[in-house]
N, CA, C and O atoms as a Maestro MAE file, in Angstrom:
{
 s_m_m2io_version
 :::
 2.0.0
}

f_m_ct {
 s_m_title
 :::
 protein
 m_atom[260] {
  # First column is atom index #
  i_m_mmod_type
  r_m_x_coord
  r_m_y_coord
  r_m_z_coord
  i_m_residue_number
  s_m_chain_name
  s_m_pdb_residue_name
  s_m_pdb_atom_name
  i_m_atomic_number
  :::
  1 25 96.315 191.005 100.275 1 A "LYS " " N  " 7
  2 3 95.202 191.759 99.725 1 A "LYS " " CA " 6
  3 2 94.363 192.381 100.824 1 A "LYS " " C  " 6
  4 15 93.678 193.378 100.596 1 A "LYS " " O  " 8
  5 25 94.410 191.806 102.002 2 A "VAL " " N  " 7
  6 3 93.564 192.327 103.076 2 A "VAL " " CA " 6
  7 2 94.056 193.686 103.552 2 A "VAL " " C  " 6
  8 15 93.283 194.643 103.580 2 A "VAL " " O  " 8
  9 25 95.316 193.788 103.921 3 A "LEU " " N  " 7
  10 3 95.803 195.021 104.527 3 A "LEU " " CA " 6
  11 2 96.291 196.049 103.515 3 A "LEU " " C  " 6
  12 15 96.214 197.249 103.778 3 A "LEU " " O  " 8
  13 25 96.782 195.614 102.385 4 A "PHE " " N  " 7
  14 3 97.348 196.545 101.430 4 A "PHE " " CA " 6
  15 2 96.771 196.342 100.034 4 A "PHE " " C  " 6
  16 15 97.500 196.383 99.043 4 A "PHE " " O  " 8
  17 25 95.483 196.127 99.961 5 A "GLY " " N  " 7
  18 3 94.852 195.906 98.665 5 A "GLY " " CA " 6
  19 2 94.738 197.192 97.869 5 A "GLY " " C  " 6
  20 15 94.692 198.286 98.432 5 A "GLY " " O  " 8
  21 25 94.693 197.048 96.569 6 A "LYS " " N  " 7
  22 3 94.531 198.200 95.696 6 A "LYS " " CA " 6
  23 2 93.122 198.175 95.132 6 A "LYS " " C  " 6
  24 15 92.716 197.211 94.484 6 A "LYS " " O  " 8
  25 25 92.391 199.234 95.383 7 A "ALA " " N  " 7
  26 3 91.007 199.304 94.937 7 A "ALA " " CA " 6
  27 2 90.890 200.248 93.743 7 A "ALA " " C  " 6
  28 15 91.503 201.315 93.706 7 A "ALA " " O  " 8
  29 25 90.097 199.829 92.786 8 A "HIS " " N  " 7
  30 3 89.852 200.655 91.610 8 A "HIS " " CA " 6
  31 2 88.403 201.122 91.551 8 A "HIS " " C  " 6
  32 15 88.070 202.028 90.787 8 A "HIS " " O  " 8
  33 25 87.548 200.511 92.353 9 A "THR " " N  " 7
  34 3 86.151 200.916 92.401 9 A "THR " " CA " 6
  35 2 85.725 201.063 93.863 9 A "THR " " C  " 6
  36 15 86.432 200.639 94.777 9 A "THR " " O  " 8
  37 25 84.574 201.664 94.058 10 A "TYR " " N  " 7
  38 3 84.033 201.823 95.407 10 A "TYR " " CA " 6
  39 2 83.783 200.467 96.061 10 A "TYR " " C  " 6
  40 15 84.059 200.290 97.248 10 A "TYR " " O  " 8
  41 25 83.273 199.529 95.309 11 A "GLU " " N  " 7
  42 3 82.980 198.207 95.846 11 A "GLU " " CA " 6
  43 2 84.256 197.496 96.304 11 A "GLU " " C  " 6
  44 15 84.267 196.847 97.350 11 A "GLU " " O  " 8
  45 25 85.317 197.617 95.527 12 A "GLU " " N  " 7
  46 3 86.587 197.012 95.917 12 A "GLU " " CA " 6
  47 2 87.137 197.663 97.183 12 A "GLU " " C  " 6
  48 15 87.669 196.976 98.054 12 A "GLU " " O  " 8
  49 25 87.013 198.973 97.286 13 A "ALA " " N  " 7
  50 3 87.479 199.675 98.483 13 A "ALA " " CA " 6
  51 2 86.675 199.245 99.704 13 A "ALA " " C  " 6
  52 15 87.243 199.015 100.771 13 A "ALA " " O  " 8
  53 25 85.378 199.137 99.556 14 A "ALA " " N  " 7
  54 3 84.532 198.704 100.667 14 A "ALA " " CA " 6
  55 2 84.896 197.287 101.097 14 A "ALA " " C  " 6
  56 15 84.924 196.996 102.293 14 A "ALA " " O  " 8
  57 25 85.170 196.415 100.156 15 A "GLU " " N  " 7
  58 3 85.560 195.036 100.467 15 A "GLU " " CA " 6
  59 2 86.896 194.989 101.210 15 A "GLU " " C  " 6
  60 15 87.049 194.218 102.157 15 A "GLU " " O  " 8
  61 25 87.849 195.797 100.793 16 A "ILE " " N  " 7
  62 3 89.148 195.836 101.463 16 A "ILE " " CA " 6
  63 2 89.000 196.346 102.893 16 A "ILE " " C  " 6
  64 15 89.609 195.800 103.813 16 A "ILE " " O  " 8
  65 25 88.203 197.379 103.082 17 A "ILE " " N  " 7
  66 3 87.975 197.910 104.433 17 A "ILE " " CA " 6
  67 2 87.292 196.872 105.306 17 A "ILE " " C  " 6
  68 15 87.676 196.685 106.460 17 A "ILE " " O  " 8
  69 25 86.293 196.201 104.773 18 A "TYR " " N  " 7
  70 3 85.596 195.156 105.531 18 A "TYR " " CA " 6
  71 2 86.555 194.044 105.937 18 A "TYR " " C  " 6
  72 15 86.535 193.597 107.083 18 A "TYR " " O  " 8
  73 25 87.391 193.597 105.013 19 A "ARG " " N  " 7
  74 3 88.344 192.518 105.317 19 A "ARG " " CA " 6
  75 2 89.382 192.965 106.349 19 A "ARG " " C  " 6
  76 15 89.812 192.170 107.185 19 A "ARG " " O  " 8
  77 25 89.779 194.228 106.291 20 A "THR " " N  " 7
  78 3 90.736 194.736 107.269 20 A "THR " " CA " 6
  79 2 90.133 194.742 108.665 20 A "THR " " C  " 6
  80 15 90.777 194.293 109.612 20 A "THR " " O  " 8
  81 25 88.913 195.242 108.810 21 A "TYR " " N  " 7
  82 3 88.226 195.213 110.107 21 A "TYR " " CA " 6
  83 2 88.073 193.781 110.604 21 A "TYR " " C  " 6
  84 15 88.318 193.489 111.774 21 A "TYR " " O  " 8
  85 25 87.669 192.902 109.710 22 A "GLU " " N  " 7
  86 3 87.490 191.498 110.080 22 A "GLU " " CA " 6
  87 2 88.811 190.895 110.569 22 A "GLU " " C  " 6
  88 15 88.830 190.129 111.532 22 A "GLU " " O  " 8
  89 25 89.888 191.237 109.914 23 A "TYR " " N  " 7
  90 3 91.199 190.723 110.317 23 A "TYR " " CA " 6
  91 2 91.547 191.185 111.726 23 A "TYR " " C  " 6
  92 15 91.928 190.367 112.563 23 A "TYR " " O  " 8
  93 25 91.424 192.474 112.000 24 A "TYR " " N  " 7
  94 3 91.813 192.992 113.306 24 A "TYR " " CA " 6
  95 2 90.879 192.546 114.423 24 A "TYR " " C  " 6
  96 15 91.319 192.417 115.565 24 A "TYR " " O  " 8
  97 25 89.627 192.311 114.135 25 A "ILE " " N  " 7
  98 3 88.688 191.897 115.176 25 A "ILE " " CA " 6
  99 2 88.780 190.408 115.460 25 A "ILE " " C  " 6
  100 15 88.764 190.007 116.624 25 A "ILE " " O  " 8
  101 25 88.875 189.577 114.428 26 A "TYR " " N  " 7
  102 3 88.767 188.134 114.612 26 A "TYR " " CA " 6
  103 2 90.084 187.358 114.547 26 A "TYR " " C  " 6
  104 15 90.151 186.239 115.055 26 A "TYR " " O  " 8
  105 25 91.130 187.918 113.940 27 A "ARG " " N  " 7
  106 3 92.325 187.108 113.709 27 A "ARG " " CA " 6
  107 2 93.615 187.674 114.293 27 A "ARG " " C  " 6
  108 15 94.605 186.948 114.380 27 A "ARG " " O  " 8
  109 25 93.639 188.938 114.695 28 A "TYR " " N  " 7
  110 3 94.879 189.582 115.121 28 A "TYR " " CA " 6
  111 2 94.986 189.592 116.638 28 A "TYR " " C  " 6
  112 15 94.319 190.399 117.287 28 A "TYR " " O  " 8
  113 25 95.806 188.719 117.227 29 A "PRO " " N  " 7
  114 3 95.977 188.748 118.678 29 A "PRO " " CA " 6
  115 2 96.768 189.994 119.085 29 A "PRO " " C  " 6
  116 15 97.789 190.323 118.481 29 A "PRO " " O  " 8
  117 25 96.276 190.674 120.116 30 A "GLN " " N  " 7
  118 3 96.905 191.926 120.521 30 A "GLN " " CA " 6
  119 2 97.639 191.773 121.844 30 A "GLN " " C  " 6
  120 15 97.177 191.084 122.753 30 A "GLN " " O  " 8
  121 25 98.768 192.413 121.933 31 A "LYS " " N  " 7
  122 3 99.601 192.342 123.122 31 A "LYS " " CA " 6
  123 2 98.860 192.882 124.343 31 A "LYS " " C  " 6
  124 15 98.968 192.320 125.432 31 A "LYS " " O  " 8
  125 25 98.108 193.970 124.167 32 A "ARG " " N  " 7
  126 3 97.410 194.560 125.312 32 A "ARG " " CA " 6
  127 2 96.284 193.680 125.829 32 A "ARG " " C  " 6
  128 15 95.834 193.858 126.960 32 A "ARG " " O  " 8
  129 25 95.824 192.741 125.025 33 A "PHE " " N  " 7
  130 3 94.796 191.780 125.449 33 A "PHE " " CA " 6
  131 2 95.424 190.452 125.856 33 A "PHE " " C  " 6
  132 15 94.723 189.446 125.964 33 A "PHE " " O  " 8
  133 25 96.720 190.436 126.081 34 A "HIS " " N  " 7
  134 3 97.455 189.244 126.503 34 A "HIS " " CA " 6
  135 2 97.350 188.113 125.474 34 A "HIS " " C  " 6
  136 15 97.156 186.950 125.831 34 A "HIS " " O  " 8
  137 25 97.478 188.469 124.209 35 A "GLY " " N  " 7
  138 3 97.489 187.477 123.144 35 A "GLY " " CA " 6
  139 2 96.118 187.043 122.655 35 A "GLY " " C  " 6
  140 15 96.015 186.083 121.891 35 A "GLY " " O  " 8
  141 25 95.074 187.723 123.074 36 A "LYS " " N  " 7
  142 3 93.717 187.391 122.615 36 A "LYS " " CA " 6
  143 2 93.309 188.368 121.525 36 A "LYS " " C  " 6
  144 15 93.850 189.468 121.417 36 A "LYS " " O  " 8
  145 25 92.349 187.946 120.724 37 A "THR " " N  " 7
  146 3 91.806 188.845 119.711 37 A "THR " " CA " 6
  147 2 90.734 189.724 120.347 37 A "THR " " C  " 6
  148 15 90.248 189.430 121.439 37 A "THR " " O  " 8
  149 25 90.372 190.791 119.664 38 A "ALA " " N  " 7
  150 3 89.343 191.696 120.178 38 A "ALA " " CA " 6
  151 2 88.006 190.970 120.330 38 A "ALA " " C  " 6
  152 15 87.260 191.247 121.269 38 A "ALA " " O  " 8
  153 25 87.699 190.065 119.439 39 A "ASN " " N  " 7
  154 3 86.456 189.316 119.527 39 A "ASN " " CA " 6
  155 2 86.454 188.376 120.738 39 A "ASN " " C  " 6
  156 15 85.426 188.231 121.399 39 A "ASN " " O  " 8
  157 25 87.584 187.742 121.034 40 A "GLN " " N  " 7
  158 3 87.655 186.872 122.206 40 A "GLN " " CA " 6
  159 2 87.431 187.672 123.486 40 A "GLN " " C  " 6
  160 15 86.722 187.218 124.385 40 A "GLN " " O  " 8
  161 25 88.020 188.841 123.571 41 A "VAL " " N  " 7
  162 3 87.852 189.691 124.752 41 A "VAL " " CA " 6
  163 2 86.391 190.116 124.876 41 A "VAL " " C  " 6
  164 15 85.836 190.121 125.975 41 A "VAL " " O  " 8
  165 25 85.776 190.469 123.767 42 A "ARG " " N  " 7
  166 3 84.371 190.888 123.789 42 A "ARG " " CA " 6
  167 2 83.460 189.746 124.241 42 A "ARG " " C  " 6
  168 15 82.567 189.949 125.064 42 A "ARG " " O  " 8
  169 25 83.685 188.559 123.706 43 A "GLN " " N  " 7
  170 3 82.860 187.413 124.080 43 A "GLN " " CA " 6
  171 2 83.017 187.085 125.566 43 A "GLN " " C  " 6
  172 15 82.032 186.763 126.232 43 A "GLN " " O  " 8
  173 25 84.231 187.162 126.089 44 A "GLU " " N  " 7
  174 3 84.448 186.922 127.504 44 A "GLU " " CA " 6
  175 2 83.750 187.980 128.355 44 A "GLU " " C  " 6
  176 15 83.186 187.663 129.402 44 A "GLU " " O  " 8
  177 25 83.785 189.229 127.911 45 A "ALA " " N  " 7
  178 3 83.145 190.307 128.664 45 A "ALA " " CA " 6
  179 2 81.633 190.156 128.680 45 A "ALA " " C  " 6
  180 15 80.987 190.480 129.677 45 A "ALA " " O  " 8
  181 25 81.067 189.670 127.589 46 A "LEU " " N  " 7
  182 3 79.616 189.490 127.523 46 A "LEU " " CA " 6
  183 2 79.126 188.366 128.434 46 A "LEU " " C  " 6
  184 15 77.988 188.401 128.902 46 A "LEU " " O  " 8
  185 25 79.969 187.376 128.686 47 A "THR " " N  " 7
  186 3 79.546 186.232 129.484 47 A "THR " " CA " 6
  187 2 79.973 186.321 130.942 47 A "THR " " C  " 6
  188 15 79.474 185.557 131.769 47 A "THR " " O  " 8
  189 25 80.881 187.230 131.282 48 A "ALA " " N  " 7
  190 3 81.394 187.321 132.650 48 A "ALA " " CA " 6
  191 2 80.561 188.284 133.492 48 A "ALA " " C  " 6
  192 15 80.012 189.260 132.980 48 A "ALA " " O  " 8
  193 25 80.475 187.998 134.781 49 A "ASN " " N  " 7
  194 3 79.806 188.924 135.697 49 A "ASN " " CA " 6
  195 2 80.657 190.168 135.918 49 A "ASN " " C  " 6
  196 15 80.137 191.283 135.945 49 A "ASN " " O  " 8
  197 25 81.947 189.979 136.075 50 A "THR " " N  " 7
  198 3 82.884 191.095 136.188 50 A "THR " " CA " 6
  199 2 83.969 190.906 135.135 50 A "THR " " C  " 6
  200 15 84.906 190.135 135.346 50 A "THR " " O  " 8
  201 25 83.856 191.589 134.020 51 A "PRO " " N  " 7
  202 3 84.817 191.397 132.930 51 A "PRO " " CA " 6
  203 2 86.221 191.841 133.328 51 A "PRO " " C  " 6
  204 15 86.399 192.748 134.141 51 A "PRO " " O  " 8
  205 25 87.201 191.186 132.740 52 A "GLU " " N  " 7
  206 3 88.591 191.535 132.989 52 A "GLU " " CA " 6
  207 2 88.885 192.904 132.382 52 A "GLU " " C  " 6
  208 15 88.382 193.242 131.310 52 A "GLU " " O  " 8
  209 25 89.698 193.678 133.076 53 A "GLN " " N  " 7
  210 3 90.047 195.016 132.615 53 A "GLN " " CA " 6
  211 2 91.340 194.980 131.815 53 A "GLN " " C  " 6
  212 15 92.294 194.301 132.195 53 A "GLN " " O  " 8
  213 25 91.369 195.699 130.727 54 A "TYR " " N  " 7
  214 3 92.553 195.844 129.896 54 A "TYR " " CA " 6
  215 2 92.820 197.343 129.726 54 A "TYR " " C  " 6
  216 15 92.450 197.926 128.707 54 A "TYR " " O  " 8
  217 25 93.455 197.962 130.710 55 A "PRO " " N  " 7
  218 3 93.670 199.416 130.611 55 A "PRO " " CA " 6
  219 2 94.641 199.761 129.485 55 A "PRO " " C  " 6
  220 15 95.538 198.986 129.153 55 A "PRO " " O  " 8
  221 25 94.442 200.924 128.917 56 A "ILE " " N  " 7
  222 3 95.317 201.407 127.857 56 A "ILE " " CA " 6
  223 2 96.600 201.905 128.504 56 A "ILE " " C  " 6
  224 15 96.560 202.660 129.475 56 A "ILE " " O  " 8
  225 25 97.716 201.490 127.976 57 A "ALA " " N  " 7
  226 3 99.013 201.895 128.514 57 A "ALA " " CA " 6
  227 2 99.211 203.389 128.307 57 A "ALA " " C  " 6
  228 15 98.834 203.923 127.263 57 A "ALA " " O  " 8
  229 25 99.796 204.070 129.284 58 A "PRO " " N  " 7
  230 3 100.022 205.508 129.121 58 A "PRO " " CA " 6
  231 2 101.002 205.796 127.990 58 A "PRO " " C  " 6
  232 15 101.988 205.084 127.800 58 A "PRO " " O  " 8
  233 25 100.711 206.842 127.256 59 A "ASN " " N  " 7
  234 3 101.577 207.270 126.158 59 A "ASN " " CA " 6
  235 2 102.251 208.567 126.591 59 A "ASN " " C  " 6
  236 15 101.624 209.626 126.603 59 A "ASN " " O  " 8
  237 25 103.516 208.481 126.944 60 A "ARG " " N  " 7
  238 3 104.248 209.625 127.499 60 A "ARG " " CA " 6
  239 2 104.368 210.775 126.497 60 A "ARG " " C  " 6
  240 15 104.393 211.938 126.900 60 A "ARG " " O  " 8
  241 25 104.441 210.475 125.225 61 A "ARG " " N  " 7
  242 3 104.552 211.540 124.222 61 A "ARG " " CA " 6
  243 2 103.297 212.394 124.193 61 A "ARG " " C  " 6
  244 15 103.389 213.605 123.988 61 A "ARG " " O  " 8
  245 25 102.126 211.800 124.393 62 A "ILE " " N  " 7
  246 3 100.879 212.541 124.358 62 A "ILE " " CA " 6
  247 2 100.663 213.271 125.678 62 A "ILE " " C  " 6
  248 15 100.129 214.380 125.683 62 A "ILE " " O  " 8
  249 25 101.060 212.684 126.779 63 A "GLU " " N  " 7
  250 3 100.822 213.275 128.092 63 A "GLU " " CA " 6
  251 2 101.547 214.601 128.275 63 A "GLU " " C  " 6
  252 15 101.112 215.420 129.084 63 A "GLU " " O  " 8
  253 25 102.630 214.839 127.556 64 A "ARG " " N  " 7
  254 3 103.355 216.110 127.686 64 A "ARG " " CA " 6
  255 2 102.510 217.286 127.230 64 A "ARG " " C  " 6
  256 15 102.713 218.408 127.694 64 A "ARG " " O  " 8
  257 25 101.568 217.049 126.329 65 A "PHE " " N  " 7
  258 3 100.752 218.130 125.798 65 A "PHE " " CA " 6
  259 2 99.503 218.228 126.608 65 A "PHE " " C  " 6
  260 15 98.657 219.081 126.337 65 A "PHE " " O  " 8
  :::
 }
 m_bond[259] {
  # First column is bond index #
  i_m_from
  i_m_to
  i_m_order
  :::
  1 1 2 1
  2 2 3 1
  3 3 4 2
  4 3 5 1
  5 5 6 1
  6 6 7 1
  7 7 8 2
  8 7 9 1
  9 9 10 1
  10 10 11 1
  11 11 12 2
  12 11 13 1
  13 13 14 1
  14 14 15 1
  15 15 16 2
  16 15 17 1
  17 17 18 1
  18 18 19 1
  19 19 20 2
  20 19 21 1
  21 21 22 1
  22 22 23 1
  23 23 24 2
  24 23 25 1
  25 25 26 1
  26 26 27 1
  27 27 28 2
  28 27 29 1
  29 29 30 1
  30 30 31 1
  31 31 32 2
  32 31 33 1
  33 33 34 1
  34 34 35 1
  35 35 36 2
  36 35 37 1
  37 37 38 1
  38 38 39 1
  39 39 40 2
  40 39 41 1
  41 41 42 1
  42 42 43 1
  43 43 44 2
  44 43 45 1
  45 45 46 1
  46 46 47 1
  47 47 48 2
  48 47 49 1
  49 49 50 1
  50 50 51 1
  51 51 52 2
  52 51 53 1
  53 53 54 1
  54 54 55 1
  55 55 56 2
  56 55 57 1
  57 57 58 1
  58 58 59 1
  59 59 60 2
  60 59 61 1
  61 61 62 1
  62 62 63 1
  63 63 64 2
  64 63 65 1
  65 65 66 1
  66 66 67 1
  67 67 68 2
  68 67 69 1
  69 69 70 1
  70 70 71 1
  71 71 72 2
  72 71 73 1
  73 73 74 1
  74 74 75 1
  75 75 76 2
  76 75 77 1
  77 77 78 1
  78 78 79 1
  79 79 80 2
  80 79 81 1
  81 81 82 1
  82 82 83 1
  83 83 84 2
  84 83 85 1
  85 85 86 1
  86 86 87 1
  87 87 88 2
  88 87 89 1
  89 89 90 1
  90 90 91 1
  91 91 92 2
  92 91 93 1
  93 93 94 1
  94 94 95 1
  95 95 96 2
  96 95 97 1
  97 97 98 1
  98 98 99 1
  99 99 100 2
  100 99 101 1
  101 101 102 1
  102 102 103 1
  103 103 104 2
  104 103 105 1
  105 105 106 1
  106 106 107 1
  107 107 108 2
  108 107 109 1
  109 109 110 1
  110 110 111 1
  111 111 112 2
  112 111 113 1
  113 113 114 1
  114 114 115 1
  115 115 116 2
  116 115 117 1
  117 117 118 1
  118 118 119 1
  119 119 120 2
  120 119 121 1
  121 121 122 1
  122 122 123 1
  123 123 124 2
  124 123 125 1
  125 125 126 1
  126 126 127 1
  127 127 128 2
  128 127 129 1
  129 129 130 1
  130 130 131 1
  131 131 132 2
  132 131 133 1
  133 133 134 1
  134 134 135 1
  135 135 136 2
  136 135 137 1
  137 137 138 1
  138 138 139 1
  139 139 140 2
  140 139 141 1
  141 141 142 1
  142 142 143 1
  143 143 144 2
  144 143 145 1
  145 145 146 1
  146 146 147 1
  147 147 148 2
  148 147 149 1
  149 149 150 1
  150 150 151 1
  151 151 152 2
  152 151 153 1
  153 153 154 1
  154 154 155 1
  155 155 156 2
  156 155 157 1
  157 157 158 1
  158 158 159 1
  159 159 160 2
  160 159 161 1
  161 161 162 1
  162 162 163 1
  163 163 164 2
  164 163 165 1
  165 165 166 1
  166 166 167 1
  167 167 168 2
  168 167 169 1
  169 169 170 1
  170 170 171 1
  171 171 172 2
  172 171 173 1
  173 173 174 1
  174 174 175 1
  175 175 176 2
  176 175 177 1
  177 177 178 1
  178 178 179 1
  179 179 180 2
  180 179 181 1
  181 181 182 1
  182 182 183 1
  183 183 184 2
  184 183 185 1
  185 185 186 1
  186 186 187 1
  187 187 188 2
  188 187 189 1
  189 189 190 1
  190 190 191 1
  191 191 192 2
  192 191 193 1
  193 193 194 1
  194 194 195 1
  195 195 196 2
  196 195 197 1
  197 197 198 1
  198 198 199 1
  199 199 200 2
  200 199 201 1
  201 201 202 1
  202 202 203 1
  203 203 204 2
  204 203 205 1
  205 205 206 1
  206 206 207 1
  207 207 208 2
  208 207 209 1
  209 209 210 1
  210 210 211 1
  211 211 212 2
  212 211 213 1
  213 213 214 1
  214 214 215 1
  215 215 216 2
  216 215 217 1
  217 217 218 1
  218 218 219 1
  219 219 220 2
  220 219 221 1
  221 221 222 1
  222 222 223 1
  223 223 224 2
  224 223 225 1
  225 225 226 1
  226 226 227 1
  227 227 228 2
  228 227 229 1
  229 229 230 1
  230 230 231 1
  231 231 232 2
  232 231 233 1
  233 233 234 1
  234 234 235 1
  235 235 236 2
  236 235 237 1
  237 237 238 1
  238 238 239 1
  239 239 240 2
  240 239 241 1
  241 241 242 1
  242 242 243 1
  243 243 244 2
  244 243 245 1
  245 245 246 1
  246 246 247 1
  247 247 248 2
  248 247 249 1
  249 249 250 1
  250 250 251 1
  251 251 252 2
  252 251 253 1
  253 253 254 1
  254 254 255 1
  255 255 256 2
  256 255 257 1
  257 257 258 1
  258 258 259 1
  259 259 260 2
  :::
 }
}
């Protein structure tokens, strides 16, 4: 229901969007963050003097243009 919910009202759509954001921020470990969630990376950055860098990998398909 979180990622592929069907909404029939505005309130249901807003709830699905909120749950999707919550999922990706708090529960979805990302490869580019070395298996950490976005919230874990943010919390570490807020407490560190020099936060760890997670550069975005180059996308060769986009760079051609």
